N, C-alpha and C positions, 0 to 999 in steps of 0.2 A: 173551520178554525183549526189552526195548528201552531205549534211552538217553533220558534227559530232559535237555535242554540249554537249557531256557528258550526264548527267542525266536530264537536263532541256531543253525543246524544245524552250524556248523563249530567249535563250542567243545567243550572236554572236558565230559563229563556231570556234571550236578549230582548225579544219582543214577541208578543202573540199576535198572529195575523188572522184577519177575518175577511171573508167575502160577504158583502151585504147586498140584498136585492129588495127594491121597494115594490109597492103594489102594481106599478106600471111595468115592471120587469127590468128597470134600470139597475145596473150593477156597479158596485164601487168597492175598492180595497180599503180596509181599515186596519189600524195597528194599535195594539195595547203595549205601552212601555213595559219592559221586564219588571220594574219595581212595582208596577200596579197589577201584575198578572194574578197574584193571589186574591186580590180584591174583586176583579171583574170575571175571572174564569168561572167561579161557581155561579155567577148570575146569568151566564149565557149557555145556551144549548142549541146545537145545530137543528134546523128545521123549525125552530120556534120563532115567533114574531115579537119584536121589541120596539119601544120608542127610545131614541137617544137625544139628550140635550146637553149643552155645555161642552162641546167638543171642538177641536180645531180642524180647519180645512187648510191643508198644506199642498204644495206642489208634489206630485207623485214621485216616489223614489225612482232612482235611475235603473234599477235591475230587479228581476224576479217579480214582475208585475202579472197578476192574473188577467188584466184587461188594459188596453191602450188608453186609459183615462189620463187626463191632464192633472187631475187632483186626487188626493186621498184624504181620509179621515184619520185623525189621531185622537184617541181618548186621553183625557187628563184626569188628575185626582178629583176634579170637580164634576166629572161627567156623571149624569144621572141615566140609569137604565131601568126601564119598567117593562115587564112582560104584558103583552096584549092577549087577553084571554078569548075575546070574540073576534075571530079572524074570518074574513070572507072566504067562501069555498074556492073561489078562483084566484086567490092570492098565490103568486108563483113561488115554487119551492126550490127550483134549480135554475141555474143559468150556466151556459157553456159557450166556449169560443172554439168550436171544433175545427180542426185542420185536417184536410185530406192527406191520405198517406203519400200521394204523389208529390206533395209539397214539403214533406218533412226534411228532405235532404238540404233544402234552402235554410233550414233552421239549425243546422249543426253548429254548435258553439255559440248560438245566440242566447244571451242571458238576460236581455231586456224584458222578454215576456215569457211566461210559462206556456206550455202547449197542451191542449186538450184534444183527445182523439176518441173515436168510437170504432169498434171492430168486434168480430167474432173471435173468441178464444179457440185456437186450434192446437195449442200446446202449453204445458206447464212443466216446471222443473221442481225437483226436490229442493229443500233448503240446503244452502251451501254457506261456508264461511271462508272469507278470504282476508288476507292481510294487505291493506292498501298502503301505498307509499307514504301517505300523509298521516297514517294512524299508528298507534302503538298497541292496538289490540285488534282481534279479528272482527270483521264486519259481516253480518248475515246478508245474504242476497238471494233473490229468487228471479228466474227468468219466465216471462210469459210471451207466447207467440200469438200475434193478432193478424187477422185477415179482414180486408174491407170488401165492399160489394163489387169492387173492380178487380178482385183477386190479388191486390197488392198486399204484401206481407211486411211486418216489422216486428222486431222483438223489443219488449219492454223489460227493464231490469228494476226490481224493487230492492231498495237498500235499507239497512238499519232495521228499526222495529217494524217497518211495513212488510218486510220479507216474511216473518213468521205470522203476521196478522192476516196475510192472504191465505185462505184455506184452500190449498191446492188439491188436497185429497177430495174434498167435497166438490170442487169444480170439476175435477177429472171424472168423478162418479156420475155427476149430472150429465157431463158431456159425452157419456157413452150412448145415451138415448135421445138427448135434446141438445139444441144449440145453446150456447152461453154467449150472450152479447154484453159487452162491457163498455162503459164510458170511463176513461181514465183522465183525471184533470190535474193540472199544475205539474206537468212533467217538463223535462228538458231533453232536447235532441243532442246526442253526443256521439263521438266516434272513438272506438277502442280498437286498436290493432286493425285499422282499416275497415271495421265493421260499424255501421251506423245503427244506433239503438236509442230508444227512449229511456230516460233515467227517471225513476220515481223516488224522491227523497221525502223529507218530513212533510212537505206541502201536498204531496200526492194523495188523492182520494179516488175511489172507484165505486161504480154502481153497476151491479150485475143483474140482468134480467128484471130490472125494476120497471114499474109502471110509469115510465117517463116517455113523453112524446117522441124523442129522438130514438130511443130503444124500440118502441113500438113500430116506428116507421122502418127501422132497420129490419126487424122481423118480417114486416109486410113485404119488403123487397127481396128478402132472403128466400122465402118459400121453404121448401123441404130439403134443399141441397146443403146439408150441414155434415161435415166429416166428424168422426169421433175425435175427441180431444186425446192427444198423445202425450206421453211423458218425454221430455226433451232434456238435453244437457244444460248444465248451468254455465258452461264455458268459463269456469273459475280461473283457468290458466290465462285468460285474456284480460282479466280485471285485477288480478292480485299482483303482489310484489314478492318475489322469492327472497328478497333481502329485507331484514328488519331495519326500519328507519332509525337513524341515530337520534338519541335523546337530545332535544333542543334546550339550550340554556337561555332562560328568560332574563332580559335586561331592559332597563328603561333607556330612553334616548340619551339622558344625561350620563348614564353608565357607559353607553356605547361611545360617546364623545371622548372618554378618558382612555379608550383602548389604545395600546401601543401597536401600530400596524405591523411592526417587525416581529411581534410575538403572536399575532393572531393566525389561526389556522384556517384553511379553506378559503383562501383569497381567490377572487374571480372578477373578471370584467365583462362577462357575457350577460346581457340583460335578456331575460326570457320575454318573448313577445307578449305574453299575457300580462306581465307587470308593466310593460311599456305603455299599455292602453289605459292604465289606472290614473285618474286625475281627481284631486280634491275630494277624496273619500277617506273614511276612517277604517283602519285595519289593524290587526295584530300581524306583524311581519316576522318571517324567519330571514335573518340577514347574515352577511359575512363581510369582512373588510376587503375593499378592492385593492388591486395591485398598485394603482396610482397613489394610494395613501403612503406608500413607502417613500415617496419623494416630496410630499407636501405636509405642511404643518396641520392643515385642516383635514381630518379623517373623513373619508367617504365610505359609504356602505353599499353593498350589493344585496338587493332584495331577491331572495331565492324562492320564496313562496309566501302564500297568504294563509294564515292560520284561522283568522276570524274576520268576517265582513260585517261592519256595523252600519254601512250606508253612508249617504252624503251628510256632512255636518254643516251647521250654520256658521261655524268658525273653527279655525284650526288652533289649538292651544300651543303656546310656546313652552319649551322644556325649561325648568327651573333648576338651577345648580343646587 
């Protein structure tokens, strides 16, 4: 269970996300609307079993899905949640969609699904703070180096509150005498300065040396060949921005339509490829007036970046004067 707050960690959640698993091991993504977060969050706890009633079944959202399911669950103000106290001993407690390291390069830039991995930790970094181009404050980060049973290696970067939550000192200490095997779920594969890494945001969770079948199987195959965990670099220079981003001025669509294109700064006609792929979804955009507006009565705007992603909407509202 995790909060989705868009690009800012200190805002109320837009929605609370859940991964549910039934007694047969079937997994499904569920979502609590942000306005209902305070009602349902105290009622739910990870690893506990509940019955749900009076909820909606909707088409799965287009991006950031834990599993390739066609449908998702959405809780409503009328949803009932009751904890089950007598739980069968064999009721599954975890579900993963593990991806081999050798296939991770194929997932660079893929946002439709999250990526789960399992590996032995061979390096951890100290906590670092970097200034991202889309942020107005420093963001904590921590780097973890993983190795699989085929000796393939990948780095995973934890961002935001997850960076200090990961106890690198304890992991490093244990890793001087024993192997530390971890499962990291709900990550994204990204490329920074030609280096491909896993990225762990608000959805990311990890399980270290826990009594989980996948971890036990990894240990059985690993044997005694485990190197000591090393301290590694955070590589902060590869992820940060040396230039403070400009403060963005927030305007409604109606306000934007009244702008005089001859007086607007930052005109541009170059469409970023990430924006060109966006269709029929709701966002908060950072925009500028295009050069072509100088010659036409109808003003057009260049979308320079996405501030917040709300997902696909049932209808697109029309701006009112």
